[in-house]
C-alpha positions in Angstrom: 116.8 77.3 57.7 113.6 75.2 57.4 114.8 72.9 60.2 115.5 75.9 62.5 112.0 77.3 61.8 110.4 74.0 62.6 112.5 73.8 65.9 111.5 77.3 66.9 107.9 76.8 66.1 107.7 73.5 68.1 109.6 75.0 71.0 107.1 77.9 71.1 104.1 75.6 70.9 105.4 73.3 73.6 106.2 76.1 76.0 102.8 77.7 75.2 101.0 74.4 76.1 103.1 74.0 79.3 102.3 77.5 80.3 98.6 77.1 79.7 98.6 73.8 81.7 100.5 75.5 84.5 98.0 78.3 84.6 94.8 76.3 84.5 95.5 73.0 86.2 94.9 72.3 89.9 98.2 71.3 91.4 100.3 74.3 92.5 100.2 73.0 96.1 99.5 69.4 97.1 98.8 68.1 100.6 98.2 64.5 99.6 96.4 62.6 96.9 93.0 64.0 98.1 93.8 67.8 98.5 95.1 70.2 96.0 95.3 73.9 95.6 95.8 76.0 92.4 95.6 79.6 91.4 91.8 79.5 91.3 90.5 76.8 93.5 91.1 74.6 96.6 90.0 71.1 95.8 89.5 67.9 97.7 88.5 64.4 96.6 85.3 63.1 98.0 86.0 59.4 98.6 82.4 58.4 98.6 81.5 59.8 95.2 85.0 59.9 93.6 84.5 63.5 92.5 86.5 66.6 93.2 84.8 69.2 95.4 86.3 72.7 94.7 85.9 76.0 96.4 87.3 79.3 95.4 90.6 80.2 97.0 90.8 82.9 99.5 91.7 86.0 97.5 94.8 87.8 98.6 96.9 90.4 96.9 99.7 87.9 96.3 97.4 85.4 94.7 95.9 88.1 92.5 99.5 89.1 91.4 100.3 85.5 90.5 97.0 85.0 88.7 97.5 88.2 86.6 101.1 87.5 85.8 100.4 83.9 84.7 97.5 85.0 82.5 99.7 87.8 81.1 102.4 85.3 80.3 100.0 83.2 78.3 98.7 86.2 76.5 102.3 87.4 75.6 103.2 84.0 74.4 100.0 83.7 72.2 100.6 87.2 70.8 104.2 86.3 70.1 103.2 83.2 68.2 100.7 85.0 66.0 103.1 87.9 65.4 105.7 85.3 64.4 103.4 83.8 61.9 102.5 87.2 60.5 106.1 88.3 60.3 107.0 85.0 58.6 104.5 85.6 55.9 104.9 89.4 55.4 108.4 90.3 56.4 111.0 91.1 53.7 114.2 89.1 53.3 116.8 89.8 56.0 114.3 91.1 58.5 114.6 90.3 62.2 111.9 89.0 64.5 112.4 91.6 67.2 108.8 92.1 68.3 108.2 88.3 68.5 111.3 87.9 70.6 110.4 90.8 72.9 106.9 89.4 73.5 108.4 86.0 74.2 110.9 87.5 76.7 108.1 89.4 78.4 106.2 86.1 78.7 109.2 84.6 80.3 109.7 87.5 82.7 106.0 87.5 83.8 106.1 83.8 84.3 109.3 84.2 86.3 107.7 86.9 88.5 104.6 84.8 89.1 106.6 81.7 90.1 108.9 83.7 92.3 106.0 85.4 94.1 104.3 82.0 94.6 107.6 80.6 95.9 108.2 83.4 98.4 104.7 84.1 99.5 102.9 80.7 99.5 102.3 81.0 103.2 100.3 84.2 102.7 98.5 82.7 99.6 97.5 79.5 101.4 96.9 81.3 104.7 93.5 79.8 105.5 94.4 76.2 104.7 95.3 73.8 107.5 98.6 71.9 107.7 100.4 74.2 105.3 103.8 72.7 106.2 102.7 69.1 105.4 102.2 69.9 101.7 104.6 70.4 98.8 104.7 72.2 95.4 102.7 70.5 92.7 103.6 69.7 89.1 102.0 72.9 87.7 104.3 75.0 89.9 107.2 73.0 88.5 105.9 73.5 84.9 105.8 77.2 85.5 109.5 77.2 86.6 110.5 75.0 83.6 108.8 77.4 81.2 110.9 80.3 82.4 114.2 79.3 80.7 112.4 77.9 77.7 110.5 81.2 77.1 113.6 83.3 77.6 115.7 81.1 75.3 113.1 81.1 72.6 112.8 84.9 72.9 116.5 85.3 72.5 116.5 82.9 69.5 113.7 85.0 67.9 115.6 88.2 68.4 118.6 86.7 66.6 116.6 84.9 64.0 116.8 86.5 60.5 114.4 85.7 57.7 116.0 84.2 54.7 114.4 83.1 51.4 
């Protein structure tokens, strides 16, 4: 039982870290090593100074939807973790972690929705940027997709997890 709790806790913390990185980092769309776009900024590398120059992304309804869903996913996962810790300390023997599991499943579904919207509507999200077709999806976009099955699986594990003494 202790090994299972350690595994579930580590899985939760790893997916939470990956989700936070996917939400906050700057590589959802990459043109080359000097131009990146994320959910918040379009950045380009200034070769003369070696610094990143970032401007706010053009706000579209699709981008707002992705931003909100990714932030909600992080919030659901954080709430799920704290509820798990609270339930672990206060729940009676034999109790199930339903609320923790549901929060984690909601985190997975909101992450799935955000990644799917970005996949299907990246042309509208990156509308004002030149050479859209010469770019590719960055590692944060891939992290968001990797988090989907991990969040859903950990949510299902939480739902079936029973507290034993």
